[in-house]
NURO-661393 format. One record per residue (C-alpha): residue in one letter; x, y, z. Coordinates in steps of 0.1 Angstrom, whole numbers, plus 5000, padded with zeros to 4 digits. Example, Ala and Ser with C-alpha at 12.3 -4.5 7.8 and 13.67 -1.06 7.14 Angstrom:
2
a512349555078
s513749895071
end
This chain:
697
m724486201771
k726686241801
l730486191798
r730485891821
r727885711800
q729885801768
l733085651783
l731085351795
l729885291759
v733385331746
s734585081772
l732284821757
v734984771731
a736684561757
l733984301750
a735884231717
l738384031738
p735983731745
w734683751709
a738283731695
g738983441719
c735883261707
q736983311670
y740383171679
l738882871697
r736582801667
q739682781645
v741382551670
d738182341674
e737882311636
a741582201633
l741181941661
a737981811646
q739681771612
g742481591629
q740081351647
m738281291614
q741581201597
a742480971626
l739080801623
e739480771586
a742880601591
t741280351615
a738480271591
s740980241562
a743080001582
v740079781589
a739079801552
a742579711541
r742479401564
l739179291550
a740279351514
s743179121520
a740778851533
p737578891513
h736178561526
l735578741559
i733178991544
a731878781515
p731878411524
d729278341498
p730578461464
e727278391447
r725678681466
h727378941444
a725878791413
r722278841426
p720379151416
p720379441442
g717279431465
a716779061463
q718578991496
l716679001529
y718479071563
l718078861594
n718379081625
p719878911655
l717078871682
p717878891719
q714978651726
a712378461707
p709178671701
i705778541711
l703878431680
d700478601687
g700178801655
y700379151673
g704079211670
d704579381704
d707979211709
w709179351676
r708279711683
q710379711715
l713479611694
e712979911669
l714379711640
p714379861605
a711579721583
r711979641546
a709279801524
l707679601496
p706179841470
d703479751445
g703579811408
r702780181413
g705580241438
e703280251468
a704280051499
l701979761500
a703679581529
q706579601554
v708579301565
t711079251594
l713078931598
g715178811626
r716978501638
r717178341672
d719278021674
s718077801645
q714677971640
v713878251615
y711078491626
l709078711603
l706679001610
l704679111579
t702279411579
v700079451548
a698079771541
d694879641525
d691579821531
t689479531516
p691179201525
t689578891509
y689978551527
q690278191516
d687078021502
p687477641507
r684777581481
t687077681452
g689577401460
l692477641454
l695477691476
a694578061479
s691378191464
g691678531482
d694578731494
a697778531499
v701378551511
e703978341492
l707378241505
y710078121481
t712977921497
a715877751480
d713877451469
r710177521477
h707377761471
y704877801500
t701477961499
l699878111530
p696178201526
v695278511545
a692778471574
s691178731595
q692278551627
g693878221636
p696878011630
v698878001597
q698477721572
a701577691550
m700877481518
w703277371491
r702877161460
d704476811459
l705276771422
r706176401426
r702876311442
g700776581426
t699276681459
d699176991481
e701076941514
r700977141546
e704277251561
l703977181598
r707377321606
m705977671599
r704177821629
g702478161629
r699278351634
w697178601615
t695578911630
s693479191615
s694679551618
a693179891612
r694979921579
g694779561568
y696279241583
q699479121600
l701378801600
e703878671626
l705678361615
a708478121626
l710277861605
p713577671609
y716577831592
g717377491575
l713977511558
t715077821539
g718277681526
g719878021531
e717478181506
l714178351509
a711778571490
i708378711499
a705478791477
i701978941485
a698978901463
d695979131469
r692779011452
a689479191449
q687378871453
s687878521467
d687678351433
g691378281427
g691578531399
p694578751391
p695578991419
r694779361415
r697979451434
s701079261442
a704479321458
s707479091459
s711179071468
l711578791442
p713878921414
a713078881377
d715078561373
g712678381397
l715378281422
p714978391458
g717678621473
k720178521500
l719478571537
v722078811550
q722978801587
p725978901609
l729078691604
a730778541634
q734378531619
l734078891607
q732878991642
a735878821658
e738179001634
l736579341640
d736879301678
h740679331674
f740179701664
a737879791692
r738680101712
p736780301738
q734280551724
l734780401690
r732080211671
l733080001641
a730579851617
v730979651585
v728179651560
d727879481527
s727379641493
e723679681500
g724079841535
f723279531556
l725179511589
l727579221590
a729479301622
s729879581647
s731779651679
g732079931704
q729780211715
v729880591711
q727180671736
r727980721773
n725780571800
h723280771820
a725580791850
d728280961830
d725681211816
q724681301851
a728381341862
q729181611837
s727581941833
w725881891800
l724382231801
r727782391800
s728782161772
w725682261753
i726482621757
y730082581746
r728982381715
r726482661707
l729182921710
l731782731691
a729682571664
r729982731630
e727082541614
t724082331625
l724981961623
p722381711611
p720881501638
l722181151644
p719880911625
d718180641645
n719680351625
i723280451634
s722880321670
s721579981657
a723379961624
a725880191609
l725180501589
p722380661569
e721480501536
s723280781518
m726580681534
t726180301532
a724080191502
p725680241468
t723780451443
a723080371407
d725980591396
s728380391418
a727280041407
p729879861386
a729079841349
a730379601324
g733279731303
s733980021327
a735979861355
p738380151361
a735480391365
a733680151389
v736780121410
s737080501412
m733480531423
h733880261450
r736980421465
a734980731475
e735380791513
l732580971530
q732981191562
q730381371581
w729681511616
f726381441633
r724581591663
g724181331689
p722181341722
l722781641745
e724281821715
r727381591713
r729281571681
i729681231665
g732081181636
a731280921610
v733580781583
s732680531556
v735580351537
p734880111509
v736179751510
i737379651475
t738979311469
r742579291460
a742378951443
d744378961410
d741978721392
i738978951395
v738879211368
e736179441379
r737179441416
p733579461430
l732679661461
l732479401489
g731079641515
r732079941536
v733679991570
v731880251590
a733580411619
l731780631645
q733480821672
s732281071697
g733981411699
e733781411737
a737581411741
l738181701718
q735081871730
s736281851766
l739681981756
t738182271737
e735682341765
s738582351790
a740582591769
a737382791762
h736582801799
r740082931808
l740283171779
w736783321786
l737583351822
i740783541814
s739083741787
c736083821809
a738383911838
a740384141815
a737284291800
g735684341834
t738884501848
a739084731818
l735384821823
l735884891860
l738985091854
l737285291826
l734185331847
g736285451876
y738285691854
a734985821839
s733585871874
w736686051886
l736786271854
s733086341857
w733486431894
r736286681885
i734086831858
r731086851882
r733287011908
l734487271884
h730987331872
r729687381908
a732687611916
a731987821885
r728287841892
n728887941929
a731688181922
v729288481922
d726588521949
a723088651943
s724289011946
g726888971919
k729688971944
l732688731939
r733088481967
g736788441962
d736988081972
f737387921938
p739287591941
r742487541922
s743387201907
r746787041912
m746486821881
g748586911850
d746086791824
e743686991803
l740987001830
g743587131854
a744587401829
l740887491825
n740487511862
g743487741865
a742187961837
f738888001855
a740688081887
s742788351870
l739788501853
l737888521885
a740888671903
e741088951877
l737289001880
d737589021918
q740289291915
y738189491891
h735189451914
q737289581943
y738289871922
l734689951915
r733689921952
t736390171962
l735690401932
a732990591950
s735190681979
k738090771956
l735890991935
s734391151966
h737891231979
e739291351946
l736391571936
r735991761969
t738892001963
p737892111927
l734192121939
a735292361967
v737092581942
v733992591920
r731692681949
s733992951962
s734293101928
l730493101923
d730093261958
n732493541948
l730793581915
s727393611931
a728693871956
g729394111926
e726994301904
l725494081877
d722794141851
g719593931852
d720793651828
s724193621844
r722693601879
r720193331867
y723093131853
a725093171884
e722193051906
r721892741884
a725592671888
m725192701925
d722292461926
g724292211905
s727392231927
a725092181958
r723691871942
l727091751933
s728291811969
g725291611982
i726191321959
l729691321971
n728491332007
s726191032000
l729090831984
s731290912013
a728490822038
a727890492020
s731590392022
n731790492058
l728490302066
e729889982050
a732990012072
s730890072102
i728689772095
r731689542097
q732589692131
a728989682146
e728389482178
t725489242182
e723089192211
a719989002221
f716689192216
d712989142209
l712289172172
a708489222179
d709089532200
l711489672174
l708889632147
a706089782168
v708190102176
l709290142139
v705790102125
q704490362149
s707190612139
y706590542102
g702990632107
d703890962123
a706491042097
q704490932066
p700891042072
q699991002035
h700290622038
r698790362061
f701090122078
i699889772089
l701889532111
e701289162111
k703188952135
p702588642158
d701688682194
g704488692220
t708088782217
l710388722188
p713888672204
c716688762180
r720388842181
g721889122160
a722389492157
p718989652163
e720189992150
l721289842117
l718089642114
a716089962120
q718190132093
l717489832069
l713789862075
d713990242070
k715490182036
l712789932026
v709890152039
d711390462023
n711590271990
a707990151994
c706690502002
s708490631970
f706490401947
a703190341966
p700190551956
q699190811982
g696690682007
s697590312000
a698590072027
i702189952033
r702189612051
l704989492074
s704789122084
a706888892105
s706588512108
r708488242124
e710288002100
k712487702106
g715587832122
g714688202119
y712288472109
r710788602077
l710188982075
a708289132045
v707489482033
d704589482009
n703389791990
d701089861960
g702490031930
p704389961898
l706089621892
l709789561891
p711289581856
q712189241842
g715689131852
y715989381881
a715089151910
n718689111920
k720289421904
l718289651927
f720689571956
d723789661936
s725589991942
l724490301921
v721490111906
s717990281907
v714790231888
r713190571897
d711890771868
d712691121881
g715591211859
g717991211888
r716691531902
a715991381936
g719491271939
h718690901943
l721890711936
g720590361943
l722590321975
g719690261999
l718889901989
h722589831985
i723089932022
a720089722031
r721789422014
l724989492034
i723089492067
a721289162058
d724589002049
f726089122082
h723288932101
g723788622080
g720388662063
s719188722027
l717289002011
s715188961980
a712589151960
a709789011938
n706489111923
r703389011942
e701388711929
d698388941921
d700689171901
g699489461923
g702789561938
v706189461951
v707289271982
f710689281998
t711588982020
l714188952046
e715288612059
l716888632094
p718388362115
r717588352152
end
């Protein structure tokens, strides 16, 4: 992995800043939520204390507390009187909670919903009965089939079930001994897919403030005992009280009303007695605020998933678990202190409202403070609901600013680290390119290695490379001048040796001595030739630098050279391939001729006798390409560039021919002088070698 990417990955640690800010905001949000819940609890406790000091506001009928749990029925306030058509469409729009009436096996046989509008009590009863049986008038009974019975404070009404039609409410007049019809009850029966349905209206005064409902499901219309039954009538046979909102309690509760706060008072069975305030904002407010941003903040700040807001909170108070007392919390005889301890339990919980809003809920018990009551029964509960909008807005505002600052700091750190990584990577790449290009293809040091002005580790490494290359350049210069130095220093001792050998040969020697003297003379002659070649090479390199250039036709030069090569080397065939027309070029034609002489001489040395040596010229973009191609042995591996170095040769003649490897070196010098390049490679068919010269125009 590249250094820039490594530093970029390391810079991702800066993302810990927003995460740390989020954790801090979670702690702040939790502390604020706890403070809001405590304030909400204080409000509910204040309302509960007020009601405990005036128990008549929450319990105007003391007899209700003596009735068994579940006997009471609740009258929901109705905004308008429903149409008594038996279908119950008006009730469904109100979404009122229904009271289930289970049979002896615990299965729901019926559901009943009651409401009050002015002085009328309205009832919607839905019964699940797959095989309803209807009234048979031949039996002379009030209800020979299925029947619905209503128990009021002083009467017992029987309503025979009909498939369709109006309701006939019958009651027994004990003084006259006759069955009378109650004309003040109006209603209608309808059949449903699961059984039948009753919609009924009766005056509130007819109930006497008490009501119980019973359903009898018979298998046949013979008036026999019902196979199933369900009833709200308790075991003592007395109907329960009708519970409804209390006007005085509502007026008292309105004194505690505040914006975005809903207060509700429920009795010991969870029936709503009074409520005030709202916790939900209207649709216009929802559109005004960015709820999406609020939802995102809540997702980021939430530590746990909140339960959804129950449907009955908006219309009543809280879920049954926070309002209705359990069997464990019911007061028991002889255990008043324990009962009081149970009833004092305060419940707190957060709910998830619409659009992911948080809604806090607190339930505080209302226990009477009357001194003459020993058991101090639970009169009800005060339920307080409040939206967390204010705290949520405060937290979101702080989160918005903190995340902006954190993201800006993290982004700045990322950009700085990325810029530093790019700058550091650029310095390393620059040093890499300089080190890679410090030596040209011929192994010659270019001498333009850049030096860094930075005092860090990379600057020190750059200086070390520069110093090393400077020392190598000095050593290379020493090697380049070594030939001329050796040639100069060896000439005097070589002259002494040759003069001594000449004097020795002039005297009288036996056969063996003369043979040895002749060998020494041959060796000195060869050594003298080597020194002359070294001196000539040094002189030629100096003369190349001083050569003058001129414009000439490269095609004519090649034609003349190929013709002379054919005359000088009859044992080989020379082929010239070039484009038609002239090849204008600028350079030193004598030096280019010498370069081609070296290449052709090298090709003749390795090409088999009678083989063809091909010289070709072609136009290239910005210059010409010259190639000398010959058959013969391939280049040894790794010698493609070493061939052009000084004193390098691959000839296998034991050095007897005096080849010092200077010819191709001189050819490279001439190519460099013309701004071109010289290279050697094996042919693609592996049948020989080709030398290529690239020349600019």
